[in-house]
GUGUMAR-339029 format. One record per residue (C-alpha): x, y, z. Coordinates in steps of 0.2 Angstrom, whole numbers, padded with zeros to 4 digits, always signed. Layout:
<nodes>
XYZ ...
</nodes>
This chain:
<nodes>
-0064+0013+0086 -0070+0007+0069 -0061-0008+0061 -0064-0014+0043 -0049-0026+0039 -0039-0023+0055 -0023-0021+0045 -0017-0005+0055 +0001-0010+0057 +0002-0006+0076 -0015-0013+0080 -0023+0004+0083 -0039-0001+0074 -0041-0016+0085 -0045-0015+0104 -0040-0027+0117 -0053-0038+0124 -0049-0032+0141 -0054-0014+0137 -0067-0007+0148 -0067+0011+0142 -0069+0009+0123 -0080+0001+0110 -0075-0008+0094 -0086-0005+0079 -0083-0020+0067 -0087-0014+0049 -0082-0031+0040 -0100-0034+0034 -0101-0018+0024 -0096-0027+0008 -0108-0020-0006 -0100-0014-0022 -0111-0006-0036 -0106+0001-0052 -0115+0013-0064 -0128+0002-0074 -0121+0006-0091 -0103+0002-0087 -0102-0016-0092 -0113-0013-0107 -0102+0001-0114 -0085-0005-0110 -0086-0024-0112 -0099-0026-0126 -0097-0010-0136 -0078-0007-0132 -0083+0012-0129 -0069+0023-0124 -0078+0039-0125 -0082+0040-0106 -0066+0040-0095 -0073+0036-0078 -0088+0028-0070 -0096+0029-0053 -0093+0015-0041 -0100+0014-0023 -0092+0002-0011 -0094-0002+0008 -0079-0001+0019 -0078-0019+0022 -0073-0023+0004 -0056-0030+0002 -0045-0024-0011 -0044-0041-0020 -0063-0041-0021 -0064-0023-0027 -0052-0026-0041 -0061-0042-0046 -0077-0033-0048 -0069-0018-0057 -0060-0030-0069 -0076-0038-0073 -0081-0021-0080 -0064-0017-0087 -0063-0003-0074 -0048+0001-0062 -0044+0013-0048 -0026+0016-0041 -0023+0006-0025 -0012-0006-0016 -0007-0024-0020 -0010-0032-0003 -0027-0041-0007 -0033-0044+0011 -0033-0025+0015 -0050-0017+0017 -0054-0001+0008 -0061+0007+0024 -0043+0012+0031 -0034+0010+0014 -0043+0025+0006 -0042+0035+0022 -0023+0033+0023 -0018+0035+0005 -0023+0020-0007 -0006+0021-0014 +0001+0008-0025 +0010+0003-0042 -0001+0016-0052 +0002+0031-0042 +0016+0039-0053 +0004+0039-0068 -0013+0042-0059 -0010+0048-0041 -0017+0040-0026 -0033+0030-0024 -0040+0043-0012 -0039+0056-0026 -0053+0047-0034 -0065+0047-0020 -0080+0058-0024 -0092+0055-0009 -0091+0048+0008 -0105+0042+0019 -0101+0042+0037 -0107+0043+0055 -0102+0058+0066 -0100+0057+0085 -0116+0067+0086 -0125+0052+0079 -0129+0061+0062 -0126+0052+0046 -0119+0064+0033 -0114+0063+0015 -0097+0072+0013 -0092+0079-0004 -0080+0093-0010 -0095+0105-0009 -0105+0098+0005 -0096+0095+0022 -0081+0100+0011 -0069+0102+0026 -0074+0085+0033 -0072+0077+0016 -0054+0085+0014 -0049+0079+0032 -0055+0061+0031 -0045+0058+0015 -0027+0057+0021 -0029+0067+0037 -0030+0056+0052 -0039+0039+0048 -0053+0035+0060 -0052+0052+0069 -0067+0061+0062 -0081+0048+0062 -0086+0031+0056 -0085+0029+0037 -0098+0018+0030 -0096+0020+0011 -0086+0028-0002 -0091+0033-0020 -0076+0033-0032 -0072+0037-0050 -0066+0021-0058 -0056+0023-0074 -0060+0015-0091 -0046+0002-0095 -0049+0004-0113 -0042+0021-0113 -0025+0015-0109 -0020+0003-0123 -0001+0004-0120 -0002-0005-0103 +0013-0016-0100 +0021-0024-0084 +0035-0036-0081 +0039-0046-0065 +0055-0055-0062 +0060-0067-0048 +0078-0072-0042 +0084-0083-0027 +0091-0071-0014 +0110-0067-0014 +0118-0051-0008 +0126-0049-0025 +0109-0051-0035 +0100-0039-0023 +0114-0026-0025 +0113-0029-0044 +0094-0027-0045 +0094-0011-0034 +0108-0003-0043 +0099-0005-0060 +0083+0001-0052 +0091+0017-0045 +0099+0020-0062 +0081+0020-0069 +0075+0032-0056 +0089+0044-0060 +0086+0045-0078 +0078+0061-0085 +0064+0051-0094 +0059+0043-0077 +0060+0060-0068 +0050+0070-0081 +0037+0057-0087 +0023+0048-0078 +0023+0033-0088 +0030+0020-0076 +0036+0014-0059 +0047+0000-0052 +0048-0008-0035 +0058-0022-0027 +0052-0035-0014 +0062-0047-0004 +0050-0061+0003 +0049-0079+0008 +0054-0091-0005 +0039-0097-0015 +0045-0115-0013 +0043-0113+0006 +0026-0104+0008 +0024-0111+0026 +0040-0103+0033 +0048-0120+0037 +0064-0119+0048 +0072-0133+0037 +0078-0120+0024 +0095-0114+0030 +0104-0103+0016 +0098-0086+0011 +0094-0092-0006 +0083-0105+0000 +0074-0094+0012 +0070-0078+0002 +0067-0072-0015 +0069-0055-0024 +0056-0049-0036 +0055-0034-0047 +0040-0026-0054 +0039-0013-0067 +0022-0006-0073 +0021+0005-0088 +0005+0014-0092 +0010+0025-0107 +0000+0040-0101 +0014+0052-0107 +0024+0042-0120 +0012+0029-0128 +0020+0012-0131 +0035+0006-0121 +0042+0001-0138 +0043+0019-0143 +0060+0028-0144 +0065+0039-0129 +0063+0057-0134 +0080+0065-0140 +0079+0079-0127 +0078+0065-0113 +0093+0055-0119 +0108+0055-0108 +0125+0046-0107 +0130+0036-0122 +0112+0032-0127 +0109+0033-0146 +0094+0040-0155 +0081+0027-0157 +0084+0018-0140 +0067+0012-0134 +0060+0013-0117 +0059-0006-0116 +0077-0009-0121 +0084+0004-0109 +0072+0002-0094 +0067-0017-0095 +0082-0024-0104 +0095-0023-0090 +0084-0033-0078 +0082-0047-0091 +0101-0049-0091 +0103-0051-0072 +0109-0069-0070 +0097-0082-0061 +0080-0076-0067 +0067-0089-0062 +0060-0091-0079 +0045-0102-0073 +0039-0087-0062 +0044-0072-0072 +0032-0065-0084 +0027-0050-0095 +0010-0043-0097 +0004-0033-0112 -0012-0024-0116 -0024-0033-0128 -0043-0030-0131 -0049-0047-0124 -0053-0041-0106 -0039-0052-0099 -0025-0041-0103 -0031-0023-0099 -0023-0012-0086 -0037-0018-0074 -0032-0036-0076 -0013-0032-0074 -0016-0023-0058 -0026-0038-0051 -0013-0050-0057 +0001-0041-0048 -0007-0042-0031 +0004-0051-0018 +0001-0062-0003 +0003-0052+0013 +0008-0066+0025 -0003-0060+0038 -0015-0073+0045 -0018-0090+0038 -0003-0097+0028 -0013-0109+0018 -0023-0094+0011 -0007-0085+0007 -0001-0100-0003 -0017-0100-0013 -0014-0081-0017 +0004-0086-0022 -0001-0100-0034 -0007-0086-0046 +0011-0082-0050 +0017-0100-0055 +0013-0112-0068 +0001-0126-0063 +0013-0140-0064 +0026-0131-0054 +0014-0125-0041 +0009-0143-0038 +0027-0149-0036 +0031-0134-0024 +0015-0138-0014 +0020-0156-0011 +0037-0151-0006 +0031-0137+0005 +0019-0148+0014 +0032-0161+0018 +0044-0148+0025 +0029-0141+0035 +0026-0158+0042 +0044-0161+0046 +0044-0145+0055 +0030-0150+0066 +0016-0141+0058 +0000-0151+0063 -0013-0142+0053 -0008-0131+0039 -0026-0124+0037 -0025-0117+0054 -0006-0112+0054 -0005-0093+0057 +0008-0080+0054 +0012-0065+0065 +0022-0049+0060 +0031-0034+0066 +0035-0019+0055 +0048-0006+0052 +0045+0007+0039 +0049+0025+0033 +0052+0036+0018 +0062+0051+0014 +0059+0068+0004 +0078+0070+0001 +0093+0061-0008 +0103+0048+0001 +0118+0036-0001 +0111+0021-0011 +0126+0010-0008 +0125+0013+0011 +0106+0009+0010 +0110-0008+0002 +0123-0012+0015 +0111-0009+0029 +0098-0020+0021 +0110-0034+0018 +0116-0033+0036 +0098-0034+0042 +0094-0049+0031 +0110-0057+0037 +0104-0055+0055 +0087-0062+0051 +0095-0077+0043 +0103-0082+0059 +0086-0086+0066 +0077-0100+0057 +0060-0095+0063 +0060-0078+0056 +0057-0072+0038 +0054-0055+0030 +0044-0045+0017 +0055-0030+0012 +0047-0018+0000 +0058-0004-0008 +0050+0009-0019 +0053+0025-0027 +0037+0035-0025 +0034+0049-0038 +0016+0052-0033 +0008+0061-0048 +0004+0079-0043 -0014+0082-0038 -0022+0098-0031 -0017+0097-0013 -0033+0106-0008 -0044+0091-0013 -0038+0081+0002 -0027+0081+0017 -0014+0068+0012 +0002+0077+0019 +0017+0068+0010 +0015+0070-0009 +0034+0075-0011 +0041+0059-0005 +0054+0052-0016 +0058+0035-0009 +0050+0023+0004 +0053+0006+0012 +0044-0006+0024 +0051-0022+0031 +0039-0035+0039 +0047-0048+0049 +0035-0063+0050 +0035-0079+0059 +0023-0094+0063 +0013-0092+0078 +0017-0109+0085 +0036-0107+0090 +0031-0096+0105 +0035-0080+0114 +0054-0080+0112 +0052-0080+0093 +0040-0065+0094 +0053-0055+0105 +0067-0059+0093 +0056-0053+0079 +0051-0037+0087 +0069-0033+0092 +0074-0036+0073 +0061-0024+0067 +0066-0010+0080 +0084-0012+0075 +0080-0012+0056 +0070+0004+0058 +0086+0012+0067 +0098+0006+0053 +0088+0010+0038 +0083+0027+0044 +0101+0031+0047 +0104+0027+0029 +0090+0038+0023 +0098+0053+0031 +0090+0069+0039 +0074+0070+0028 +0065+0054+0035 +0046+0054+0037 +0032+0041+0038 +0016+0037+0030 +0000+0034+0040 -0002+0018+0031 +0014+0011+0039 +0014+0017+0057 +0028+0010+0068 +0038+0015+0083 +0033+0030+0094 +0015+0035+0089 +0011+0048+0102 +0004+0062+0091 +0006+0074+0105 +0025+0072+0103 +0031+0086+0091 +0044+0074+0084 +0030+0062+0079 +0020+0076+0072 +0033+0082+0061 +0037+0065+0055 +0019+0061+0049 +0014+0080+0045 +0030+0089+0039 +0018+0104+0035 +0012+0110+0052 -0002+0120+0044 -0011+0104+0038 -0010+0097+0056 -0017+0113+0063 -0031+0113+0051 -0035+0095+0055 -0036+0100+0073 -0049+0113+0069 -0060+0101+0059 -0058+0088+0073 -0064+0102+0085 -0079+0105+0074 -0085+0087+0071 -0079+0078+0087 -0075+0090+0100 -0076+0077+0114 -0063+0066+0105 -0075+0051+0105 -0065+0044+0090 -0048+0043+0098 -0031+0033+0099 -0014+0039+0104 -0011+0043+0085 -0027+0052+0080 -0027+0071+0078 -0034+0079+0094 -0046+0093+0094 -0039+0111+0094 -0037+0118+0111 -0023+0130+0110 -0030+0148+0110 -0018+0153+0096 -0024+0139+0084 -0042+0142+0089 -0042+0161+0087 -0031+0162+0071 -0033+0146+0062 -0051+0138+0066 -0067+0144+0058 -0081+0150+0070 -0089+0136+0080 -0107+0143+0081 -0114+0131+0069 -0108+0116+0079 -0110+0122+0096 -0129+0117+0097 -0126+0099+0092 -0127+0085+0105 -0112+0074+0106 -0116+0056+0110 -0110+0041+0100 -0122+0033+0089 -0122+0014+0093 -0134+0008+0079 -0119+0001+0069 -0115-0011+0083 -0131-0020+0083 
</nodes>
């Protein structure tokens, strides 16, 4: 099994040391990034907007944080996630979804070439026209199932072409009332005709550990001391231009008057929610100074992921706070950590368990909020446990579904809930956390109703892909799953690249006879795993 960053939620990319039947292929050193030679000169020096995209090649061990830094240095960007320590290897196989997906689609939609190693030992270059079936399957089909991806080539977009970029991020101390107010206003946005018909913007909510307590101290007792609420709204203007433009008359509804701007109606209500943390909240607007373009905004909105070293995550968090306030918070947090028995903050690690899901249908928002607040109430009963709860309407911009196998473009809403804890408290805390995550999955899915599904980037619960219920949850369109089985049969018939979650080769006679192409081209190939990458 190949591993680049090891962020697969259920650990399926990481083999136990005791395994005697499997091989771990570690791709963390494949970290090169190259851009077209003329990109920096054209964009940074000449402010050239005539070319919309530039080729960028990246190894699978590159972390998203590093990719965005390089792209931003050229004023380039590509849609993707906001968790900086995730590597592109699995990210671009599972979706590369993030805060720009409503305007630009998924990051995997921008992949133009894949270099990979097959189970036969062959090194191939897959594109839409060469090994086109393999190219289609690797992007969104079943991460890790078809071979070892070594390198991607992507089309990165020119930031100067999007001069109306804008973002706002607000923070509040957590209370049930504030959370309900933020969620209510967010869902009013998503129901508005301008949001549903235009691709200009997306908004998402996160509940996470309080910034004043980055080392997860048990000394914080009340919900408002333990967690914060954040809201991010990103505007690209791809359909409507400036966020200060008026909403078109045909999209006005309710008591909105002519001339109402997008900003006043979609950002204004959040500005008026009591308790905004003014020292942390901020707005970002496009300027032609290389520090306020869409690529810069995307990099600035990255979040600490609270997986691994807590000192590292605090260093990520400091980007959100003014220097003097960050220094004060750091001193206070270090004292809390020492009082809590932390001996070496540089080595203090966090662990996590995840509940996640999505839906293609409508649901009772009030019931959903009730379920979330109930789960947070249960969490606050245990001083060792914290959460990162992410809530997002999806609205993935349409793309030709034939270009890749991503199976869930029609999802309307998604959540994931990470319960995190310091490693030091021991196994009882871990058991409590896992129990919390399992119950959260049950309760939140109950609120989402009968159309629940799951993304491959957020696997959790039962992952036996041979189970029809699991199949239908991750691949609602059965024909996509069957086509992936045929492609797996062609390129890895002995199922060398296998976990309980990867798509198996087609063996059913009906699928083989009716759905799969002829295998004559592949039948002469030897199937032995190339081990050169391990050396």
